[in-house]
VMD Tcl script that draws the C-alpha trace (Angstrom):
set ca {
  {17.84 -6.66 11.15}
  {19.93 -3.67 12.10}
  {20.47 -0.70 9.78}
  {22.00 -0.02 7.33}
  {21.09 -3.00 5.15}
  {22.78 -3.96 1.90}
  {21.40 -6.17 -0.85}
  {23.37 -8.37 -3.26}
  {21.42 -9.79 -6.23}
  {23.05 -13.19 -6.71}
  {22.72 -14.84 -10.11}
  {20.76 -14.40 -13.30}
  {17.44 -15.46 -11.75}
  {17.62 -12.73 -9.11}
  {18.78 -10.01 -11.48}
  {16.57 -10.61 -14.53}
  {14.38 -13.67 -14.00}
  {16.79 -16.10 -15.62}
  {15.54 -18.58 -18.22}
  {12.01 -18.33 -16.80}
  {11.67 -14.56 -17.35}
  {8.61 -14.99 -19.61}
  {6.57 -16.83 -16.97}
  {3.63 -15.02 -15.37}
  {4.77 -15.74 -11.82}
  {8.36 -14.48 -12.14}
  {9.40 -11.01 -11.04}
  {11.59 -9.49 -13.76}
  {14.41 -8.70 -11.36}
  {14.64 -8.23 -7.62}
  {15.33 -4.52 -8.11}
  {11.58 -4.11 -8.75}
  {10.98 -5.21 -5.14}
  {14.13 -4.19 -3.23}
  {16.80 -1.58 -3.92}
  {19.90 -3.56 -4.94}
  {23.41 -2.39 -4.08}
  {25.51 -4.93 -6.01}
  {24.70 -7.41 -8.79}
  {26.49 -10.75 -9.26}
  {26.28 -11.99 -12.85}
  {26.22 -15.59 -13.96}
  {24.09 -18.70 -13.99}
  {25.32 -20.01 -11.64}
  {27.65 -17.21 -10.57}
  {31.31 -18.11 -10.39}
  {33.07 -17.73 -7.05}
  {35.26 -15.00 -8.55}
  {32.14 -12.98 -9.39}
  {30.86 -13.26 -5.83}
  {34.25 -12.24 -4.45}
  {34.35 -9.21 -6.78}
  {30.82 -8.24 -5.71}
  {31.74 -8.46 -2.04}
  {34.79 -6.27 -2.64}
  {32.60 -3.77 -4.52}
  {30.11 -3.75 -1.64}
  {32.97 -3.23 0.81}
  {34.14 -0.23 -1.23}
  {30.60 1.11 -1.36}
  {30.15 0.78 2.40}
  {33.45 2.54 3.08}
  {32.50 5.37 0.69}
  {35.10 4.70 -2.02}
  {32.49 4.04 -4.73}
  {30.11 6.76 -5.88}
  {26.59 5.51 -5.57}
  {23.31 6.11 -3.91}
  {24.61 7.41 -0.59}
  {21.28 9.14 0.01}
  {19.63 5.74 0.37}
  {21.83 4.72 3.26}
  {21.28 7.88 5.29}
  {17.82 9.08 4.31}
  {16.16 5.68 4.34}
  {17.43 5.01 7.85}
  {16.29 8.41 9.06}
  {12.90 8.03 7.34}
  {12.45 4.56 8.87}
  {13.29 5.87 12.34}
  {10.88 8.78 11.87}
  {8.05 6.45 10.76}
  {8.69 4.22 13.77}
  {8.18 7.17 16.10}
  {4.79 8.11 14.60}
}
mol new
graphics top color blue
foreach p $ca { graphics top sphere $p radius 0.5 }
foreach p [lrange $ca 0 end-1] q [lrange $ca 1 end] { graphics top cylinder $p $q radius 0.2 }
display resetview
């Protein structure tokens, strides 16, 4: 997959484990595994929530939203550097 990559956590199960959060085999949120750019709330998420998340991600990509801009640039550079070694 080409860089930069963006992650949307879609739904309660992805963001916090959902109703099964106490189970031993459930990760307590995808942000423990992947850096998440935008969260979509709901179980199941409403279409309006997904649309709002996509608009927020679009603003983040274009630089209108303050966020972790270091991740986009440094992570790509670090990945390219590791690939060379």
